C-alpha positions in Angstrom: -3.8 -9.2 -14.4 -7.2 -8.9 -16.1 -6.1 -6.9 -19.5 -10.2 -6.0 -20.1 -12.5 -4.4 -18.3 -10.0 -3.9 -15.6 -10.5 -0.5 -13.5 -9.0 1.9 -16.2 -10.6 0.3 -19.6 -13.7 0.3 -17.6 -13.0 4.3 -16.0 -12.6 5.7 -20.0 -16.1 3.8 -21.2 -18.0 5.3 -18.2 -16.3 9.1 -18.8 -17.4 8.7 -23.0 -21.0 7.4 -21.9 -21.1 10.6 -19.1 -19.9 12.2 -22.0 -22.5 11.4 -25.0 -25.8 10.7 -22.3 -25.0 14.6 -20.8 -26.6 13.3 -17.6 -26.3 12.2 -13.9 -26.8 8.7 -13.7 -25.7 6.0 -11.2 -24.0 3.0 -11.3 -26.1 0.9 -12.5 -27.2 2.9 -15.2 -23.6 3.9 -16.3 -22.9 -0.8 -16.0 -26.1 -0.8 -17.8 -25.3 1.7 -21.2 -21.6 0.0 -20.9 -23.1 -3.1 -21.6 -25.7 -1.7 -24.0 -22.5 -0.2 -25.9 -20.1 -2.9 -25.8 -23.6 -5.7 -26.8 -25.4 -3.0 -29.0 -26.3 -6.0 -31.6 -27.4 -8.4 -28.6 -29.1 -5.3 -27.5 -31.3 -4.9 -31.1 -29.3 -1.3 -30.0 -26.7 -1.4 -32.8 -25.6 -3.1 -36.2 -22.7 -4.7 -34.4 -21.0 -5.7 -31.3 -17.7 -3.4 -30.4 -16.4 -6.3 -28.5 -17.5 -9.3 -31.3 -20.3 -12.1 -30.7 -20.3 -13.2 -26.6 -23.1 -15.8 -25.8 -22.2 -14.7 -22.1 -22.8 -11.3 -22.6 -25.3 -11.4 -21.0 -23.9 -11.9 -18.0 -21.6 -10.1 -17.5 -24.1 -7.6 -15.9 -23.2 -8.3 -12.3 -19.7 -7.9 -12.7 -19.3 -5.3 -15.1 -22.0 -3.0 -11.8 -19.3 -4.7 -9.5 -16.0 -2.9 -11.0 -18.0 0.3 -12.0 -17.7 1.3 -8.9 -14.4 1.1 -8.4 -13.9 2.7 -11.5 -16.3 5.2 -10.3 -14.4 5.8 -7.3 -11.6 7.0 -9.2 -13.0 9.1 -12.2 -14.6 11.0 -8.9 -11.1 10.9 -6.5 -9.6 12.1 -10.6 -11.1 15.3 -10.5 -12.6 13.9 -13.9 -16.1 13.4 -12.9 -18.7 14.6 -9.7 -20.8 13.2 -7.5 -24.0 14.1 -6.0 -26.0 12.6 -3.0 -30.2 12.2 -4.3 -33.0 11.3 -2.3 -32.3 8.0 -4.6 -28.4 7.7 -4.3 -25.5 9.0 -5.5 -25.6 10.3 -9.0 -22.5 10.7 -11.4 -21.9 13.7 -14.2 -18.8 14.8 -16.1 -17.2 18.3 -15.1 -15.3 19.9 -17.7 -11.8 18.1 -16.5 -13.7 14.5 -18.2 -15.3 16.4 -21.3 -11.8 17.6 -22.2 -10.5 14.2 -21.9 -13.2 13.1 -23.4 -12.2 15.4 -26.2 -9.0 14.2 -26.8 -9.4 10.5 -27.4 -7.3 9.5 -30.2 -7.6 5.1 -29.4 -9.6 3.9 -32.7 -11.1 1.4 -29.9 -11.8 5.0 -27.6 -13.3 6.9 -31.3 -15.6 4.0 -32.0 -17.1 3.8 -28.5 -18.1 7.3 -28.2 -19.9 7.1 -31.4 -21.6 3.7 -30.5 -22.8 6.5 -27.5 -23.2 9.4 -29.2 -26.1 6.7 -31.5 -27.4 5.2 -28.0 -28.2 8.0 -26.8 -29.4 9.2 -29.1 -32.3 6.3 -29.9 -32.2 6.7 -26.0 -33.4 10.2 -25.1 -36.5 9.4 -24.5 -35.9 6.5 -21.8 -35.8 7.0 -18.3 -32.6 5.7 -16.2 -34.9 2.8 -14.6 -36.3 1.8 -17.9 -32.7 1.5 -19.6 -31.7 -0.7 -16.0 -34.1 -2.7 -16.7 -34.3 -3.4 -20.2 -30.7 -4.3 -19.4 -31.7 -6.4 -16.8 -34.8 -8.7 -18.4 -32.5 -9.6 -21.4 -30.0 -10.7 -19.0 -32.4 -12.8 -16.7 -34.0 -14.5 -20.1 -31.0 -14.9 -21.6 -32.2 -12.2 -25.1 -33.9 -9.1 -25.9 -36.1 -12.3 -27.7 -36.8 -13.7 -24.8 -37.8 -9.9 -23.5 
């Protein structure tokens, strides 16, 4: 049994990202933003890493993308997120039920994750989703920001 990054934990984090960014996103975009939110210092976008320092943090993107698919399916089936078919694939957007859940988050971790994802939403407001994904992939392939 996975304790960390399991479907339920990723589902809540995906919901918080959709709540903070308040726009339609792909699974790849949500996974990239989740990685940045949890390891923001590694990406030089936040002051610290919510999940602590991890020399292999950049390696998590491929696993996170795969596991995010199950999390998004869970959110759609349970009526917290709507899925939209577009020419670029499926896009996900939080609905009222999902927003209500985000507004009721009480755990310290959930509140901190929400705070960090809102900071990122402000910092990355002028970047396209594809630019964010490309940045994460580039950092992952090259082993860090300083090599990009």
